[in-house]
FIPA-946712 format. One record per residue (C-alpha): x, y, z; residue in one letter. Coordinates in steps of 0.05 Angstrom, whole numbers, plus 5000, padded with zeros to 4 digits. Example, Ala and Ser with C-alpha at 12.3 -4.5 7.8 and 13.67 -1.06 7.14 Angstrom:
BEGIN
524649105156A/527349795143S/
***
This chain:
BEGIN
500450075002M/502050824989S/503651265044G/496351525028E/493650835036E/495750725115Y/493651395129I/486751295100D/487150615141R/488551015200A/482151415185D/477850795176E/480550545240A/479751165298L/471551315256D/470650485280A/472250715340T/469451305368Y/462051695370E/460352295354E/457952635427P/451652525446M/446052805497A/443652505560L/437052345535S/440852025460E/445251645515Y/440151405556V/435451145488D/442050805468T/442550425533L/435250135519L/436949865462E/443949575479S/443949505564P/450149165563G/454349805552I/451749975619A/455849505653S/458449675711H/466349435725A/466448805742S/461048595701K/464648935635Y/471448535653L/467247925649L/464848085586A/469948275553A/473447575581I/466947215547E/467047595476A/472847255460A/470146515472G/473145965491T/478145375471R/479944725499T/486244455518V/489043995562I/492844105632E/494943565687E/492243035633G/486043395642D/481443675595E/479144375595K/475444995567E/480145555569R/477746365551Y/480746625488R/481847295519F/488346935565F/491146895494D/491047555478D/488547465407P/488748245397H/495848185400N/496847575359D/498047305429G/503847615442E/502447755518H/499047105521A/498146795589I/500546005577L/498145485616G/494545615704N/488345535666T/485045325727E/487545955769V/484846375711L/478246065715N/478046185789A/479946925772F/473146985714V/468146475770D/470247055817D/468647605767L/461847405756R/460347275837S/462347975843I/459348245792A/453447865809A/453948115880G/454047455903R/457247525971G/464447675950K/463548425939D/467248605991E/472948105963K/479648325932I/483147885874V/490247695899W/494347425842L/501747055877E/506446585852G/513146695833P/517647035785T/516146735703A/509646475712T/505846905684G/503147515730K/505448105691S/503347775623E/496147805660L/497148405668K/498248685597R/494248155577C/488448635608L/490449285581I/490149035519N/483548545521G/479149115545L/483349655504R/480949285444E/474049075469Y/472249815490S/473849905399R/467549395393T/460249745394P/458949235443E/464349505483G/463050145482R/465350505541R/461951235559Y/463251825607T/460852595605V/463853245593E/462653945624W/461254635599N/460155115649V/461955745605A/455556275595G/451755905655A/446356395674G/448857005640G/456156935685S/462556965647D/466456395690S/467855715670A/469955115701L/477955135679T/484355035703Y/486255815692G/484156475711D/481656585633T/474256345609P/476155875553I/470555805499E/468655395446D/471354725447E/476354895489D/471654995545D/468754245550W/471953925600Y/471653165616E/470652845680S/477352625698P/475851855731V/470451625676Q/464851735720A/458051285692H/454451845659P/447751415703L/450551835755T/448752485732V/441052215750F/437552405820P/438151695859K/429651425856D/429951575780V/436151185761R/433650635796E/426750715758E/431950755698L/435850165724L/429449725726V/427049785653E/434749775632I/435148975666N/429448785644D/431148915569R/437748615589L/438647805573D/442947675630D/442047395693H/447648005723I/443648505729E/447149245713V/449049625780R/451250465775V/451450465856E/455351065868G/454951915853E/457552455805L/464252455816D/468753125859P/469853485806F/463153315758S/459453525823R/462754225824E/460654265758A/453254055768Y/452154445826N/455455115800F/449954975734L/445354805785E/445555395817E/446255895764Q/439655675739Y/435055625803R/438156365813R/436456485739A/428856175769G/429055695713E/423055195734E/425854485690N/433354555728L/435553825711F/433653965645S/437354655653A/443454295674V/444353665626T/443454085571D/446953855513P/450454605518S/453054445587H/453553595586L/455753085542R/455952365545V/461752165501K/465751345482N/472251255506F/478050785486V/480050455547V/487150485572D/492250515630V/489351245658G/482351165624R/479050675659G/484950165683I/489250515740G/497150105745I/500550155810L/507349965784H/514349715843S/517250525835E/510850865834D/512651295905E/507651815954G/504351846014T/498651275997P/493451885987K/497452045938E/499451285906R/491551195912L/487051705889V/491752405876G/493852985900S/492153745912W/495154245865M/495954825916H/496955275862G/490255195835M/487655135905L/489955985894R/486256035849E/480255715848L/477356175898D/470855765937S/469056135994R/475355926038G/474055036021R/478254715987K/475654675905N/476053995876P/477054285810Q/484854295849A/485753475848F/489953225810S/486352585802Y/492252105782D/491951595827G/490450885815V/483150835834L/481951535805S/485251205734Q/481550515754G/475050835769N/469450515717G/473749865706L/479049625721L/484649745777T/492749375791V/496949265838V/502649035815E/508448735852D/504048925920A/509448695966A/511849485951Q/505849735968H/504349236037A/502449886065D/497650196025L/493049556025L/490749726100Q/487850286058K/484349926011L/479649536054L/473149816057N/474550125979V/470849465962P/465349496023D/464050166018E/466650275934S/468750955962R/475551405979V/476452006015K/480252665980L/480352976032D/476053206098K/469053156069G/470953066000I/469952375987G/469452035919M/465751405901D/469150875864V/466650255810D/472749865793T/474949105809Q/481249125844L/487448725833V/493348575873I/498848155840I/505747945876S/510947405893N/510346945947P/513647455983D/508347846003L/504547266035E/510847216100A/508348046104Q/501947856120L/502247266161N/508247636205Q/503047646262H/499647136252A/502746746319D/497847266354R/491246976335E/485847416336G/491147926361Q/493947996285D/492048706257P/492748416195L/487047936192K/481648356174A/485948496108L/487547796094K/480147586112R/479048086045R/484547695998L/482347285950D/487946895931K/488846515855H/496946175862E/499646195788F/504845555790T/510245385735Y/508445025671L/507744265688T/506344155610N/511443965561L/507444345513S/505844985547L/513944965577E/515644825493S/512045435461Q/514045815519L/521245825520L/519645935442R/517646445449R/523346675497E/528446555444L/524746815376T/519547295356N/513446815354E/508047065385T/501646605369S/498746215404V/499245425396W/492245155375D/492544595350P/487044065326D/490243325349S/497543095401W/500242955340E/500743635316E/502743905368L/508543395378E/510843655324T/511344345343W/514344065408I/519343685371Q/521244145308E/526844625292P/528645335307V/533545825269S/536146315302V/541446915273A/546347135317V/551747755314R/557147615344D/564047935326D/562347885250L/558548495210D/554147825175T/550247445235P/551846795242T/544846195224E/545045815291K/541345165292D/537344905348I/536944165327A/530043845329P/529643515403H/532244145426T/526744555455I/523043905478E/529643635516A/530544395559A/523044435566A/522243775588L/527643815639Y/524344465666A/518144095681V/521243475710V/523743875754S/517544175782R/513843485786L/512143135866D/517042615856S/512842285921S/506842195877N/508941835808V/504641165783P/507640555802A/511640295736G/513441015720L/517941565726D/517342325723L/518442345655V/512441925636E/508042265695K/510642965658A/507742645592L/500942445622L/500643215640F/501143375565D/497042855533R/492242555576G/494641925561Y/501741385555L/501640845508M/503740115537E/504439735478G/499139785424D/494339985496E/492540795507R/492040935579V/488141475602D/490741895662I/484841675698D/486740965699D/492841115731Y/493641245810D/495741955807V/493342655820E/495243485815I/499443655894T/501844235921P/508644145906Q/506844065825D/508944665800G/512145175850D/518645005851H/523144775801G/527845085748I/524345755713P/523445815634V/527646485650T/535046115670Y/533245465614V/533146115565R/539046445584D/542845825582V/540145685512V/541846345497A/548646355525D/549445655488L/547946045412L/553646685421H/558546065432E/561945515370A/562144795397Q/567844505412D/566944055347R/567944085273H/567243735207H/569443755135P/563444015100D/557844165149L/557844735202P/556944205262V/559444795305E/554045185304H/548344725319V/545344785387I/543943915411M/539243675458P/545143385497R/548744105493D/542544375523V/541743935587L/549043855607N/549544555600A/542744625649I/546344075690A/552944395703E/550845085716G/545044955774L/549744905823Q/552545675804D/546345995805A/544946395851P/537346215847V/537845495867F/539745245942S/544044875948P/539444275967G/535444515899E/541444465842A/542343715871T/535543485871E/534143795802Y/541943575766E/540142865789E/533042855745R/537543025682V/538642305662V/531242065652P/530142675604V/537342545571K/534641815562N/527841995534Y/530742485486I/535341995451F/529241605444G/526442115407E/532042145369Q/533441445353E/526341375323Q/528841945290D/534141575244V/530440855246L/525041205214A/528841465171A/532940915152L/527240515139M/523741005103R/522540465041D/520239955092K/514240285113R/506939985106V/503740365052D/497140715078E/492240585036S/494839775049T/493239895125V/486440255107E/484239655062E/485939145116Y/481839575158I/475639565119E/475938825105Q/476638725190V/470539175199Y/466538775131A/469838125168W/467538285247A/460238555215S/458238065165D/458138495110E/460438585034Q/465639015013L/464639374936E/470639144892N/473539574843E/468439254790R/462439494834G/461238824862E/459938524933F/464738094951V/466137705018D/471938055056P/477737685033D/481337165100P/488137155052L/488537815050K/487337865129M/492137375144K/497637635094V/496938345130F/496937975207E/502737635185I/506838025150E/506838705172H/504038595239L/509138085256G/502637835302R/501837145283F/503736575236D/500536045189E/499335605247K/494936085267N/490435995208Y/488035265195E/484335145140G/485835915123G/480436035177E/484236575239A/484136135311D/481036495371H/488036965375A/486537135312V/479637405324T/480737665396K/486438065365F/482238405305R/475538505356T/479438765411D/484639195380K/481439375310I/473139355314I/474739725387T/477740315361A/473940395299L/467740345348N/470240985400R/469341265344H/463441085312A/459741265383W/464141985386Q/460242025307R/453041735338R/449642255312D/452942365243E/453341765194E/459541345210F/464541115159R/469940665162V/474441205120G/473141725165D/477341475212V/485541665201S/488440905212P/493841335258K/487741405310E/488140605314I/493740485371P/496739845342V/496540135274I/499440755278K/505640235309T/505039885241V/506840615209L/511340805245G/515140345284S/521239965263H/527139625317D/533939525293W/533338695293D/528438965229D/534239525205V/538938785210K/534838275180R/533738755117T/540839055105Y/545338515115E/551638805099D/550039465144F/555239675196D/553540225242P/560940275272Q/561940555203Q/557541095206W/562241605218D/566541535157N/563141005110P/567940665058P/564740904987S/561040384946G/558640145012T/551439955033E/552640255095T/555440895063A/549040895014A/545040825075L/547441405117K/546741795050E/539141665053E/538141655126T/540942395120I/536842655067Q/530542245101N/531442595161M/531943325133M/525343145094E/521942685143M/523043225212H/526043805192G/533343725206Y/537344155177S/544243655143E/548143835199A/542743735254A/542443055222A/550042865217E/550342895296L/543542665303T/545541965276S/552341925291R/550542005366H/545041395351V/549641005318M/554941065370S/549240735418Q/547240245373V/554739915348S/555639705417Y/549139225422R/550039075340W/553038475347D/
***
């Protein structure tokens, strides 16, 4: 596009966001048509979250519904909170109770957790999501602005200066985003709210309970006094005439509906909460000896967040302020000064590391005399933890190392597994003018993420017969494969414990280790391939484990414990690399998928006593010979003695029924409202068939390639079967699994070095 076209696009975006200011009566008519835009703070926040919809995820082995709002969809996932879905859902449940006034009105939501668990991302996600929601028609947010110039024939104006301002510059917006309905007298407003809620298609009613903010009240009172003196009978109509009062929409952002108190913010409690007096303005605004609210700054966190959301970030740095917030949820009111108060409608959220809890419990031994007891009673705590899902940790680590932000939303575990295992290429500039391309080999991100997850799991709660790696996989997939059997997490004696995810290796430590490796040339060489610029899984695992003892973030006991957990991770990742090499070696020997599909159709017809349509359009019985050949040659499960007289014996029929038909019936049940067809099921969705399609072992290699010698792999003699097989395998690894040639060389060497020990 041209520069002019980009300008036009920007104009269109603003036109779609902002509306012309309207009269109060026009705003009320708009409310009656779209009642939701009058929502109070907690209801509005809830609506913004729910408007983004949900998606299904698996965390800790369980299927859960997750609000897409927390994926930061409006920002392409840049500040998505990965994992912690139960915590986020509990947060939304709290909002629902608060919005409906069901017993939690007095609560302050407290989000606690160690560093690098997503708490700060939540803050950014809330800002992004609310800003974008307020740009939509259903998410419009409104406030009021005032103009008192020339009221009642007076030249006085509501201005911070001493010279009256005219025209558009005479308009002053409520500095705390006052709700337009607070202009109405209480009894009229209650009647109006009844009609609004009658038209609202929601079980949570709109509540507008506060009064005008002090700044707006000053304008209202001034106008009322002027028109009363002038003998005006319809005072409310005069005060709220469009020449004096307008309703305008605004885009929610920090300072306008969202208040953020950062750890570095300073000042007295009142300054941090609501703002401060501007003493120069107090002198200029003659208010008959009283403090005029026009001379207040309104830059405190509650003032900025009035109308929607107030966040106290790193709350341990503002522990003194928390007690000052005690009555805000209860009374929805805060003082500016003696005799001057301000009603606030905001959802209070505080964010902290675990150190805040230590501060709050410093007097716990005094039991009933604990001075912080009232505060603790009002805090509703939700704990963020480290991720315990391999896929989520892999995604998070990948985001930390690259500029990728999109949230993974796979259609199947196989698709997700591909993303977990795939390589990453990163351009790194060192001393050279030209950046060096660093190759993070397949399974490297997976290895680092798996090690971090394993360090976070409770080792005292591992199902019998499993290790921590298998527990991690169980949490991620929700099942494990035991031979041909898929065993779901519910069939294991495993539960989430408070220790799962409350400690361990943080992603920031792993990220820094990988980043350091990217700036180092690895100590290995090859005459033709840049193997020194390849980061392998074992490089990362060794570096993470070796650095634990010197990292100040870990105690000596933690470092020793985590160091011991690297061995099962190395073994698992080696197994993954071994399967890649085997699949590449035996690529041409795999069973054709069409052959597998034909076998499945034969078995289904055999079990249901039906016929199949052949190529000539004739209906024929299932072919016992085709099933027999597949089961002997491809499955390797049976031999000739299982088919006496061409008929399958009990073992074969039981296999067909238990392994093939049961899997097909499961899919038929899942599609019971539709017409089920065998062709709708991918062969890979049947566990025993998936094994046939993608799995070989070294005995298969030995039988197939009689002259192959793994000990020659590093530098095979030309003209040998090993040399030809290596060339083909390297190429297959690149095509099938995304390896670079250098990474395929290193991975296959590593696998063959281990295989050669047991070859003979």
